[in-house]
N, C-alpha and C positions, 0 to 999 in steps of 0.2 A: 249253373253251378258256381259261377264266378263270385256272386255277391250274396251269400247267405249270411245275413246279419241279424235279422229280426224274425220274430215269430211268424209274421206274414209271409216270409220267404219260404217257410217249410210246412206250414200248417195245412190241414185238410179243410178246404172251404165248404164242402158239402157235409155239414154236421148232422148227425141223427140225434133227435131229442124226443122227450116225452113231455106231457103236461101234468099238472098236479092230479088230474082225475084218471090218468092211465092206470089200468088194473094190474095187479101182481102178475098174472099169467101173460098179459100183453107185454109187460116189461121183460119178463124172461124170454119171450119169443123174439123181441127186438134185439136183446143182447146176443141171442144165438144166431139170428139171421145176419147181423152185421159184424159178428165176430169181435165184439168189444166187451170190456169188463165193467163199464160204467156209462151212464147216459146223463146229460144235463137235463134238468127239469125246468121248464119255462112257465112264466106267468102268461096271462092272456095277451100282454103286449110284447112278448118275445124276450123279456128279461130273464136272465138266469137266476133262479131262486134257490137252487139246490142241485145236488147230484145224487142219483140213485145207482148203487153199485151191486155187484154180486154179493159182496159182504153184507150190505144192508138187507138184501133179500134173505140171506142165510141166517141173519140174526133175528128174524121175525119169530116171536115166541108162539108156540102152539097154544091155541085156546084164546088168542086175542082177536079172533075174527077169521073168517075164511079167506083163502087166497083170492077168491073171486071179488071180494069187496075191499081188499086192502089196496090202497092207491099209492102212487108215487109221492104224493104230497105228504102222506103219513110215514113213508119209509125213508125218504131222502135224508141225506146229510146236509145240514145248512149251518151257516152260510156257505155257499160254494166257494172254493178257491179258484179264482179265475185269473186270466192274464190278458193284457191288451195286445192287439196285433203288432203294435210298434215297439213292444218290449224286446230288449236284446235277448238273444238265445240263452246267454249265461244266466240271465235273471229267471227265465222260465225253468231252466235246469235246477236252479237253487230252490225254487218253489216246489218242484216235484220231489227233490231230495228231502227237503224239510218235512213235507207232508207224506212221504212214502207213497206218492201218487204215480200212476202209470200214464195219465193223460190229464189235460187241463182244458176246460172250455175257454174259448177266445171270445172276448166281448169288445164292443165298441165303447165310446165314451159314455153312452147312456146305459151300459150294462146289457145290451142286447147281443144275443149269440151271433157270431159271424163265422165260427169254425171251431175246430178242435186240434190241439197239438199233443202229440204223444212222445214218449221217450224215443221211439224209432225215428220220428220226424226230426228230433233234435240231433240225432246221430248222423243225419244226412250230410251235415257240414264236414264230417270227417272223410267223406268220399271225394272231397275237392281235390283236383289234380295238384301234385307237388309243384308243377311248373307255375300254376296260378298263384299258389301261396308264395313262392319265391319272388315272383314278379311284384306282388303287392308289397312285400317286405322291402325289396330294393327301392321301390318308389317312395315308400314311407320314410326310409332312412335318408335318402338323398334329397327329398323335397321338404320334409318337415324337421328332421333332426340334424341334418348336416347340409343345409342349403348352399353353403359356401363351397362345398366340395372338398374341404380339408379332411384328411384321413382317407382311409381306404378299407371298405368293408366288403367281404366276400360272403355270399349267402348260398348255402346248399341245403336242399330239402329232400329227405328220403323217408317215405311212409309217414309223412306228417311231422317228422322230427326235423327241426331247423338247426343247422350248424352254422355258426357265425365265427368268422376269424378275420384278422387284418389289423390295421392300426387306427387308433382314434386320437384326435388332437388333445383330449383332456380326459382324465379318469372318470369324471362325473358322467360322461356319455356312455360308459360301459353299461351301467345299470339301466339307463334310459333306453338304449337300443335293445337290450335284452328283454325288458318289460314290454316295449312296444311290439316286438316280434311275437311275443306270447299272446297279444290281443287279437292277432289276425285270425279270422275264422278258418278252422281246419287244422290249426297247429296243435300237435299232441304234446310236444316238449321243445325246449330251446336249450342248446348247448353252445356256450360262447367261450372263445379263447382269443382275447384281444391283446395287442401290444399297446400300452399306454405310457405316456411320459411319467417318469418317477416323480413322486411328490417332492416339492421343494423343501 
């Protein structure tokens, strides 16, 4: 739980998928069996070419063919919205939010499926212990932002909310320290109250 930063850290590696020729009823059965709302559709070489969802199945118009011969290739939404396994968690969250998606296929550099990441997977980062979050913020501040040791910053974390207080050697550091703390995985909010030198 200490270093949840990229999609690879939280995704499900055993991804369920279908190919273009998978029939309507088989898609429905796979969705039910695996308890998911959408499945990646793969080409013959394992590349993600689309996604077929419950919504795609429900939008099939009566009279356009029987369910037995309607295939994933005809029903799928394309191109698929995908993410790479080295993408930051925030980037995956933004993609999901923009597309109103519940899950994303995870692909390698060639577009081949390597896993799936869901909204629930992205939320795992918020289960990170407060002590781990605090330790990372302290290390970041002392090693990267204030390596000389000037100033004194106290860090307290409760339920993912970071409380910062103390003294900083210059006003510009206040925003830098606050922003840096907010980038640490698992942080819900940052509240800062620093003493800084008055502007000349």
